[in-house]
C-alpha positions, -999 to +999 in steps of 0.1 A: -584-126+406-584-164+404-618-164+388-608-138+362-576-158+355-596-190+349-619-171+326-590-159+305-576-194+304-608-208+290-610-180+265-575-187+252-582-224+252-611-217+229-590-196+206-564-223+204-591-249+196-603-228+167-567-221+155-559-258+156-590-272+140-575-275+106-542-288+119-554-314+144-530-300+170-554-296+199-549-331+213-512-326+211-511-297+234-533-312+261-530-349+256-495-352+242-501-381+219-494-367+184-462-362+165-441-333+179-431-318+146-467-313+136-473-292+168-445-266+164-464-241+144-455-205+152-490-191+161-500-220+184-466-222+199-465-185+207-499-184+222-493-215+244-461-202+258-475-167+263-504-180+283-483-204+304-493-237+288-459-251+297-470-287+300-468-293+263-436-274+259-418-294+286-432-326+271-413-317+239-382-312+259-385-346+277-385-362+242-349-349+237-360-326+208-335-298+207-351-263+207-328-250+180-343-273+154-375-253+154-360-218+157-383-211+186-358-198+212-372-163+208-406-174+222-392-191+254-400-175+287-373-155+305-348-161+277-326-133+288-317-151+321-320-187+310-299-201+282-324-225+267-300-236+240-275-249+265-276-287+267-290-300+299-302-333+313-327-319+338-351-299+316-381-317+331-369-307+365-370-270+353-406-274+348-412-289+382-393-261+399-403-230+379-436-236+361-455-266+376-479-247+398-492-211+400-471-205+431-440-216+413-448-194+383-455-164+406-421-167+424-404-172+390-419-140+377-408-121+409-373-135+407-371-125+370-383-089+377-358-086+405-330-099+383-339-077+353-344-044+373-317-053+398-340-050+428-329-061+463-338-096+476-372-100+491-370-109+528-398-134+526-389-148+492-397-185+487-364-205+487-378-237+474-345-249+459-321-242+487-298-270+496-285-274+531-248-280+535-250-312+555-213-320+556-203-287+572-203-298+608-204-269+632-181-284+658-152-287+634-149-252+620-140-218+634-141-185+615-119-154+615-123-123+593-090-105+593-081-068+592-051-048+604-070-031+633-075-060+658-101-054+686-106-082+711-127-062+736-155-087+730-151-124+723-181-144+711-190-176+728-208-195+700-187-220+681-200-208+647-200-171+655-177-149+635-151-127+651-157-093+634-129-068+635-133-033+622-112-028+591-092+003+585-097-002+548-129+007+530-140-024+511-164-020+483-199-031+493-209-063+474-239-060+451-257-091+442-245-108+410-260-097+377-282-127+375-306-144+399-286-171+416-313-197+410-309-194+373-273-204+375-277-237+394-254-263+379-283-286+370-298-258+350-284-242+318-257-217+326-264-182+312-234-168+293-219-136+306-231-104+290-239-069+303-276-060+304-287-025+298-297-010+331-331+008+327-324+029+358-289+040+346-274+028+379-237+019+382-230-015+369-207-036+391-184-058+372-182-095+379-155-107+403-142-139+417-134-154+451-101-172+458-101-203+481-067-214+494-062-247+511-032-247+534-018-260+567-006-243+598+030-255+592+030-239+558+021-204+571+053-189+556+045-197+520+008-188+526+019-154+537+040-150+505+011-161+484-013-136+500+012-108+494+016-119+458-022-118+453-024-082+465-037-059+438-057-083+416-083-061+399-114-084+399-107-101+432-137-099+457-123-117+487-100-145+498-110-175+519-081-194+536-089-229+548-065-243+575-065-281+577-058-299+609-052-272+634-045-280+670-075-300+685-099-282+708-091-306+736-057-288+740-075-256+750-102-248+775-125-234+748-125-223+712-116-187+722-082-199+734-077-218+702-082-186+682-061-166+707-032-191+702-033-185+665-036-148+669-007-146+694+017-166+672+007-155+636-017-126+635+011-100+637+024-114+604-010-115+586-007-093+555-029-064+548-041-064+512-067-046+491-095-072+499-109-089+529-094-122+540-114-149+558-095-176+577-114-208+585-098-234+608-107-271+605-098-296+632-098-324+607-074-329+579-096-335+548-089-326+512-126-324+506-127-292+525-113-274+494-148-278+478-171-270+508-198-246+497-192-216+520-223-198+509-221-174+538-188-160+525-189-167+488-207-139+470-195-145+435-203-171+408-166-177+400-142-195+423-105-196+419-091-226+437-054-223+446-028-242+465-005-223+488+024-229+465+007-218+432+023-185+423+006-172+391+012-138+375-016-113+378-020-111+341-024-149+339-051-149+365-071-121+350-068-136+315-080-170+328-109-152+345-118-136+312-118-170+295-140-185+323-166-158+319-171-171+283-171-208+295-189-207+328-198-244+329-162-256+324-132-260+345-106-234+334-071-239+348-033-238+342-020-273+349-033-301+327-031-339+332-044-368+312-053-405+315-047-434+292-080-446+279-070-483+276-053-488+310-068-458+329-033-449+340-028-414+353-005-394+330+013-364+346+035-356+316+035-317+313+044-319+276+015-341+266-003-329+236-038-340+248-053-336+283-085-346+300-081-330+335-072-297+351-056-297+385-077-277+409-046-262+426-049-234+401-083-235+384-115-214+380-149-231+385-185-222+391-196-219+428-225-244+423-200-272+416-192-269+453-228-277+461-227-308+439-194-320+452-205-317+488-242-326+487-250-345+456-219-364+445-215-400+457-205-402+493-182-431+485-160-408+464-155-383+492-148-410+517-122-424+493-105-390+490-104-386+527-090-421+533-062-418+508-056-380+512-054-377+474-075-373+442-099-345+452-091-327+420-097-359+399-131-362+416-140-327+407-129-333+371-151-364+369-180-344+383-177-314+360-171-335+329-201-357+338-224-327+343-213-303+316-205-329+289-176-307+280-138-307+281-118-285+305-098-256+292-061-252+297-046-217+298-010-212+287+013-201+314+050-199+322+071-231+320+068-243+356+050-236+388+079-248+409+085-227+440+120-232+451+114-216+485+082-235+492+079-266+513+074-301+499+040-308+485+019-340+485+027-347+449+063-356+459+052-387+479+064-421+466+030-436+458+013-404+447+009-412+410+000-448+417-028-437+440-041-414+414-043-442+389-063-462+414-085-432+420-094-431+383-103-468+383-123-465+415-143-434+403-150-450+370-166-480+387-189-457+407-198-436+376-201-468+355-182-449+328-153-425+322-168-391+319-135-374+311-131-360+276-098-354+258-088-320+244-057-308+225-066-271+226-049-245+247-056-208+251-025-186+252-017-149+249+000-157+216-002-186+192+019-215+205+019-246+184+051-262+197+034-279+227+026-310+207+059-317+189+078-331+218+054-359+228+073-387+244+053-414+227+059-402+192+078-426+169+104-401+156+120-372+173+147-351+156+149-360+120+171-331+108+200-313+125+220-321+156+211-323+193+247-326+206+265-297+187+275-317+157+287-350+173+258-367+157+237-353+129+208-364+107+192-351+076+159-357+058+149-353+022+116-337+030+134-311+051+160-305+023+131-299-001+114-274+023+147-256+032+159-250-003+137-219-007+143-208+028+181-210+025+180-191-008+160-162+008+182-161+039+214-164+020+225-196+037+251-217+019+246-254+016+276-269+035+287-303+047+298-312+082+315-343+095+302-362+126+323-381+152+317-413+133+331-397+101+297-394+083+293-364+060+260-346+064+249-318+041+230-290+059+210-260+047+209-244+081+231-240+112+240-273+129+220-263+160+188-260+140+166-290+146+138-304+124+110-323+142+079-340+128+051-334+152+022-356+161+000-334+139+022-343+109+037-309+105+074-302+101+088-279+127+121-260+130+136-252+164+166-232+176+168-207+148+192-183+166+222-188+143+205-186+109+227-156+100+265-157+098+286-149+129+300-114+137+338-117+135+341-083+153+329-099+186+343-134+183+376-146+197+392-152+163+427-148+150+437-113+142+448-122+107+411-129+098+405-091+100+417-063+077+442-037+089+415-010+090+395-032+115+426-039+135+432-002+138+397+002+153+407-024+180+386-052+166+379-080+175+364-071+209+355-095+237+319-101+245+299-121+271+289-149+248+297-164+214+262-159+199+270-126+182+255-128+147+249-103+119+214-091+113+194-101+083+189-065+072+227-061+070+230-093+049+204-080+025+222-046+022+256-063+018+243-087-009+227-058-027+260-040-027+277-071-040+251-073-067+260-038-078+297-047-078+289-078-098+273-059-127+300-032-126+327-059-129+310-075-159+305-041-175+342-032-169+354-065-184+331-062-214+342-027-221+379-037-219+372-066-242+354-045-268+376-014-267+409-032-259+418-005-236+415-001-198+390+022-183+400+045-155+387+040-120+368+073-124+348+059-153+341+028-133+327+048-105+304+067-129+290+035-144+257+031-127+238-001-123+213+005-151+242+011-176+260-020-164+228-041-168+224-027-204+259-038-212+255-072-197+223-078-216+242-073-248+266-102-240+270-128-267+288-161-270+313-145-294+324-120-267+337-147-244+309-139-220+312-171-201+347-163-189+337-128-180+307-140-159+328-166-142+355-140-134+329-117-119+314-145-098+348-154-084+356-118-076+324-114-055+325-148-039+294-164-055+287-200-048+279-206-084+302-201-114+277-188-139+253-166-120+251-143-090+245-162-058+261-149-026+256-171+005+271-174+039+282-204+060+266-200+095+288-228+110+321-210+106+342-204+137+322-229+157+346-250+178+323-280+180+316-282+143+340-299+118+334-287+083+339-312+055+352-289+028+385-278+013+407-251+028+401-229-002+363-231+003+367-223+040+390-193+032+364-180+006+336-183+032+358-165+058+366-138+033+329-132+026+320-129+063+350-106+068+338-083+041+303-082+056+316-072+090+338-045+074+308-033+055+289-030+087+316-009+105+330+011+077+300+016+055+266+011+072+273+030+104+288+061+086+259+060+062+235+062+092+254+091+106+251+108+072+214+102+073+213+119+107+232+149+093+208+151+064+178+149+088+163+121+068+163+101+100+156+120+133+155+097+163+137+111+194+144+084+220+162+051+224+134+031+208+135+052+176+173+050+176+172+012+179+147+011+151+169+032+129+199+010+137+180-023+131+165-011+098+201-007+086+213-040+100+234-024+128+234-044+161+228-026+194+263-037+206+277-011+182+263+018+202+298+026+214+311+029+178+281+051+169+288+073+199+325+076+189+316+088+154+289+112+167+316+130+188+330+142+155+298+159+144+289+190+165+255+194+149+245+159+161+249+165+199+212+157+204+217+122+189+248+117+210+228+124+241+202+098+230+230+073+223+246+078+258+212+076+275+205+044+256+238+029+267+232+040+303+196+026+305+205-007+288+234-012+312+212-004+341+186-029+328+211-057+329+221-047+364+184-045+374+177-081+361+206-095+382+193-074+412+158-088+411+170-124+412+175-123+450+144-102+458+114-120+475+081-113+457+065-096+487+094-071+489+094-063+452+080-028+454+104-019+482+134-032+463+125-016+430+121+018+447+154+013+464+171+005+431+156+037+415+168+058+444+203+043+440+202+049+402+188+084+400+199+098+433+230+094+455+225+069+484+255+061+505+239+034+527+211+009+524+175+019+531+160-015+533+168-020+570+146+010+578+119-003+555+118-036+573+117-019+607+086-001+595+071-034+584+077-051+617+071-021+640+033-021+633+031-059+638+050-057+671+028-029+683-002-050+675+013-079+695+017-056+726-019-044+721-032-079+720-013-088+751-026-058+769-062-065+763-082-088+786-101-115+766-134-129+778-132-165+791-094-164+791-066-163+817-059-129+831-024-116+827-008-100+857+002-064+857+038-072+863+040-091+830+024-063+812+049-038+825+078-061+817+066-064+781+064-026+778+099-022+790+113-048+767+095-034+736+127-030+716+139-065+725+106-079+714+109-061+680+143-077+675+130-111+685+100-109+662+123-098+634+146-127+641+119-154+642+095-138+617+080-163+592+085-136+565+122-136+571+126-174+574+146-187+545+149-152+531+180-133+521+182-095+521+214-093+501+197-069+477+193-044+504+230-037+506+229-019+472+242+017+472+246+042+444+284+036+443+279-002+439+252+002+413+271+027+392+302+005+393+281-023+378+266+000+352+300+013+341+313-023+338+282-033+318+286-003+294+323-011+289+319-049+283+287-047+262+290-015+242+327-006+245+318+028+259+334+045+289+308+065+309+335+079+333+309+088+359+306+075+394+271+087+401+241+104+385+252+139+394+285+136+375+267+120+346+242+148+343+269+174+346+290+158+319+263+149+293+235+174+302+207+148+301+175+152+320+167+127+348+131+124+335+144+112+301+166+086+319+137+074+341+113+071+311+138+052+291+146+028+319+109+021+327+101+013+291+130-011+289+122-029+321+084-028+320+080-007+351+049+013+358+053+041+383+030+067+397+027+099+376+038+127+399+065+153+403+096+135+415+121+155+435+155+143+421+179+154+447+207+138+466+195+124+500+218+117+529+207+082+541+226+082+573+192+084+589+158+075+577+142+103+557+107+107+545+116+129+515+132+102+494+126+104+457+109+070+452+090+049+477+072+016+476+039+033+468+053+047+436+057+012+421+024+003+404+033-027+382+060-045+363+050-062+330+070-083+305+085-067+274+076-089+245+095-088+212+079-102+181+078-099+144+043-086+134+028-102+103+020-079+074-011-084+052+002-084+016-030-071-001-033-041+023+004-031+018+000-034-020-029-010-019-009+013+004+022+014-017+001+019-049-017+048-032+016+064-023+027+061-059-005+078-071+001+106-046+036+112-058+022+114-094-002+141-083-033+119-085-046+127-051-082+113-055-070+080-068-044+078-041-070+086-014-092+057-026-063+033-026-053+043+009-089+040+021-090+005+008-058-003+025-072+011+058-103-012+054-082-043+048-059-035+078-089-030+100-102-064+090-069-081+096-056-063+127-088-051+143-097-015+152-065-007+170-030-010+154-001+013+146-004+006+109-040+018+109-029+049+127-005+055+099-032+051+073-055+076+092-027+101+093-021+099+056-058+102+049-061+132+071-032+148+052-048+141+019-081+157+031-061+188+042-044+191+008-076+187-011-092+214+011-115+194+033-102+208+066-130+195+088-127+160+076-089+162+080-093+172+116-118+144+124-096+118+108-065+130+125-083+130+158-089+093+153-052+088+146-042+107+178-065+085+199-053+053+183-016+063+187-022+071+224-038+037+231-015+016+209+019+033+213+014+052+245+007+087+256+044+095+258+055+080+225+073+102+199+049+092+172+020+104+194+037+138+196+039+138+157+002+131+156-005+160+179+015+183+156-005+173+126-038+177+146-026+212+156-021+221+119-056+209+110-072+227+140-055+259+130-069+255+095-104+252+110-099+284+129-093+268+163-061+287+172-063+281+209-068+244+205-039+243+181-016+260+206-027+235+234-020+206+211+015+219+203+022+224+240+012+188+246+035+176+218+063+198+232+058+182+266+061+147+251+093+155+233+108+171+265+099+139+284+116+118+257+148+137+250+148+172+264+149+206+246+180+199+226+162+184+196+150+195+161+115+186+169+114+213+196+126+238+170+097+228+147+071+230+175+084+263+189+082+280+154+047+268+150+037+279+184+052+313+177+030+316+145-001+307+164+005+330+193+012+358+168-021+351+151-041+361+182-018+389+193+004+373+220+036+388+205+056+386+237+054+348+240+054+343+203+088+360+201+102+338+229+093+306+211+105+319+178+139+330+192+142+296+208+135+280+174+161+302+158+187+292+184+181+255+178+181+258+140+215+275+141+228+246+162+214+218+141+214+232+106+242+257+105+244+295+105+238+298+068+210+272+063+176+280+048+158+271+080+178+297+099+169+322+072+132+314+076+135+317+114+151+352+110+123+362+087+096+350+111+113+368+140+113+399+119+076+397+114+069+393+151+093+421+160+076+444+135+042+436+150+056+447+184+069+479+169+105+470+173+115+479+138+152+481+145+154+445+157+131+434+128+154+452+103+184+433+117+166+399+116+154+404+081+189+415+069+202+382+082+176+363+063+183+383+031+220+375+032+214+338+036+188+337+008+212+356-014+241+332-006+221+300-009+196+308-037+209+338-056+196+373-063+169+361-087+152+336-065+116+343-053+125+342-016+154+365-021+133+391-039+105+388-012+131+393+015+145+423-002+110+438-004+104+432+033+138+447+041+129+478+021+095+480+038+111+477+072+136+505+064+108+527+054+088+519+085+119+527+106+122+561+090+084+567+096+088+556+132+116+581+138+095+609+123+065+600+144+087+599+175+097+635+168+060+644+166+053+630+201+064+662+217+037+680+197+010+657+212+001+640+180-011+603+180+016+579+173+007+554+145+031+525+141+023+504+111+032+467+111+048+445+084+026+432+057+020+394+061+032+377+029+026+341+039+015+323+070+018+286+072+030+257+093+060+239+080+072+203+088 
C-alpha cells in the first residue's frame, strides 16, 4: 500500500510539474520561495489539496494571507466540520496536529468519517490532543450523582469513585455531539451550528447545554430554590453543583462519613427534576473551581455558568442559548460590566451604554474555555483569584476576548437579578469593586495589553433603544418637560419644532404652566412627558401615558363640571388611580363629529344670512356634510364670511379663530400643575373635555350597541369584545355601563354573557396577580392549581397543607430508609434506636417540616385562600373597577344566574393571565375539602407554564396596505382579476416585511381564496384557504375565533370540491372552537348548524341534518326576531329536509311560515316569495299524493314518496 501510494504521489508530482511549467509555480509548492499570489491558481491549488500537499497550503496560512481573498474555501479539506474562514492564530498548529504525517492524516480521516456518518467512537482511537486536567487534585473532590431512589447498600472506598444511585426517572441517553470534539477545540476555528443531513435517516438529537452552579453549604436553601426553578428547561442536559469548602475530611473517619453527613442532613430535601444532578464537594474554597473542566460529566459543548442566586426566566435562558449557538466562540450572558480605558477602573453601572465584560454568574460559554482557563492560562492569574476570592469572571472575560478577538454579547433581561430572599453575596463586600479594579490592572500587566473590547449592542426580544439615554456621564439630562410634577420645568426649541406636528396629530393644545419659581413654560405635551437627548444624539420622549385628555367620569372632580344627564347616571365614579384617560380613537371620533358640526354651523349661518329667515332644526338635521361644504366653498368677503367662521369656531371650541382646530389640554385637573392661562380659557378647555366624556357615554357606547343589534359587529369572546370597544374609543372600565345597556336588549343576551364573563375574568386576573406575590417559585404550580380550584369549584378549606404533607412525607420516608440501612465502613446503629425512630415517625415528619430549608424564611399565607375569600375579592374588584354587581358568592351561583359555561371562563382566564394547562376533560364539581381528596379538579401536574402577556402596537407597512385597500376597491367595482393581482402584491409585500407568519398575511390569503372561489377556481381556493387555516392556528391559536372562521371558509371550499365529509368535519371543528369560546348561545353557532344541516342532507343523513337545522332555526328566532329573513330561510331549509324524510305535513307547516315572512318583508312580487309559494303548492300536492298512496298500502302496492325539488343549495355567511 505504501509503495502504491508513493507511486501515485510521484505521478501527481509529475502532472503538477507539467501544469506549472508555464507559470513557474513548481518551486513555490515545494520550496516556498515565490510570491503567494502567483501560486493560487485553481487547477494547481485543487490538485495539491486533493493529493494532500498541505505543506504549501499551510505555508500560505502562516503568512497571514486570508483564505477568503482567493475564494478557495470550497477546496479546503473537511470544510463541513472546520470553519476555515474563522480567524485563528494557530493555523500552523492545525497542520502539525492534523496533516503533518501520514498517521495524523489517517486519524483525521477516520475522525471526519465518524463525524459525518455519526459513527460511535473507536475504542483504540488515537487521542493525540488530549489535555490532562492537572489542577483537579483527587484528594480534594468527592462526587455524588443524585436521584430520588437512594440506595446505600454498597459504599465505594475509592476517593474518586462515584456513588451511583438507580434513578426512578428515565433520562435520555446522551448521544455524542454533532461534531467531532477535536474540531471544536478553542485554539481551532469554531464550526458554526447547523444541522447536517443524516444519510442513514437516523433521529437527530438536538444540541443541549450543561448548567454549572457554584454554591456553598450554608446557601443550600437558595440552591434548592434555584434547582426547582430550573426544572423543565427544554434543552438542559444535566446540572453540576459545585460545593465550595465543605467540612474537612479530618472531621470524619473517612470520605464515606463525609458524604453520609451531607446525605443525612440535606438529601431528604434534594429536589427531583427532569434531568440528572451531579453534586461535587470541594474541601477548598476556591472560585477557580467554577471553571474546572469536568470532562467526565460534561457531554455538551455549551456551558451555562450560574450563581445560586441568579433566577432567570426559562424563556430568557432558552433565547440566550439560541444566540450562543450562532456565536459559539463568544461569551453570551445577561449582566454586563465595563472598564474605563484610561484609568482601568471597574465600572459596574447597570445603565452604561457600552460594556466590555459579561459576568459569569449568568453566562453561556464553550466547554473548551474551561480547559484553557485551568490548564493553559497563566498560573499567576488563578493564584491571584484564589488569594483575593474575587475576579474569576474578569479572568474568563480576559481569556475569551484574547482568544476570540471578539466582544461578548449581552442578552436583554428583566430589570434586576435581585433575589430578596437570598443570602448576601460576595459583591456586597466593602472593597469588592476596588479589588476588581486592581484585578483589571494586574491581569493587564500579565497579558501586556487589555484584550477587552467595547460593545454597545444588546440582543433583546423586542427593540429597546432606551438603554443608552440615561448614561450618568452624559452632559445633559432632561431638556424638555418636568421630573418633579411641574415644580421645575424646562423646554427646548428643537423639541418644540419636533413636537408641533405630533401635537397637531394627537390633538394636544399648546399650553403654558407656571413653575414654583414663577417661570412660564409653554408645553406641547403633558407635564410628565420628558425629553432626553441620548448619547447617540437622538431625541427621546419618555412617560407618554397622559398624552390624551383625562376622563372626567372617573376623576374626583366637582359635580358642576358634569352635565345633568351624566349626574343622572351617577358620574363621576371613584377609581383606584388618577391615570384614567380617554383613548385616541375616541378623540378622533369626537373631533370628526365636531368637524361635521363646524360645517353645519357655517352652512346654517350662511343660509340665514342669504335668505334672512331662520331654518328649522329639521332642515339643519337634513343638511349633510357635503352640502355644508358646498355652501362654505361659496363664501365670499361680501357675505361677512369672517364673522361666520369665527362664530362657528367659538361654538365648537376651536383654538384658532379662523379655522377648525380642536385640541385638548392634557394637564387639566392635575393638582400638581399650575396653568398659566385665564379662567375663560380654562373653562373652555374643561367644556371641551366634558363634551368628549359625554360623547363617549351617550353616543359611542349606544352606537356600539346598535352595531351589535345590526350584527355588523359580532364579538365571540372577551378579546374580540375588547377589540370592538377599543376601535370605538371605549375604555374597558366602561364594561359595567355596556352590561347595563345590554340588559335592555333581549336579542343581545349572548353579548351580555360575554361582557359578564369578561368582567369576571378580569377581576379574577387582578386577584390572581395579588395572590402570586406571596408564592415561592418552587410552589408555583401548587398555588396556581389551588387558585383555579377555588375559582372554578367550591373549596371551603385550604388544600396546601395536604400538598406540603405530600412533599415532605416522601423525604421523611427516605430519611428513615437511610437510617435503617447499614453503611460500609460506618458506625452501626443499634436496634433500639431503629425501633425508636419507627415509633416517632409522625414526630419526625413534623420536626423535618419545622426545620426544612424549603420552609425557612417562607410564608404560606397564600394557602389560606378559599372559594369564599376569593369570590369576595372578585366581587369587590368588579364593583370598584367596572361598576358591576356580580351578586354571586361562588361559581355555582354565578353559572346558575348567568348560564355561562365553565370552560369558557377557564379559557378566558388562562388567556388573560398567560397560563398554559394540560388539555384534558376537567371534572368541574364541588369538592368537600374537609379531607384530602384525589378527585380535585386541578392539580399541580395540570400547570404546564405561565408566560407574559405582551401588549404592543404593531407597525403597518404603508405600501402593502395601499395595495390591499386598492384591491378591495377594485373588488367592490366588480373588477375581480385586477383586485386579485393587487391583493397578491399586498401579500408579497407583507411577506417581505413580516415574514412567513402573521395575522395580516392570513387575512390576505383568506381574501385570495375567496376570490378564487368566486372566479370558479375551487381547487386553488381550497389550497389557499388551507394555508390561511394553518397560519391562523400558529399565529392566533387553535382556539381563536378567527381560526373558527377560517375553518368555516375552508369547509365551503371543500364542499365545492366535492369533499362533503371533510367539510362536515371542518364545520364540527369550528363549532367546537365557538363552544369553547362562548357556548351555544351565539349567532356563529346558528350559521355553522345550518351549513352542517345542508352538508348532512347532501349525503342522506336526514336525521342529524334536521337536528342541526332546527337548532339553527331556534337561534335565529332568538337573535334576529320571529319575522326576520334569516328565520324564513331556516324554515325553508327545514321544509326541504322534512320533505326528504317524507314528513310532508311538517314540511308544509315550515314552508308556510317561510312564505308568510317573505310576503310580509318582501311583498308578493319578490322572487323569494314566488319561489316559496311554488314550493308550498308542491308540498300540498305531495301531501295529497301521500294520502292516496297510504290508502293503497292495504292493497299491497309499492309506496312511492316523492321528495321536494331542490331549487338552490348553497352555504351562506
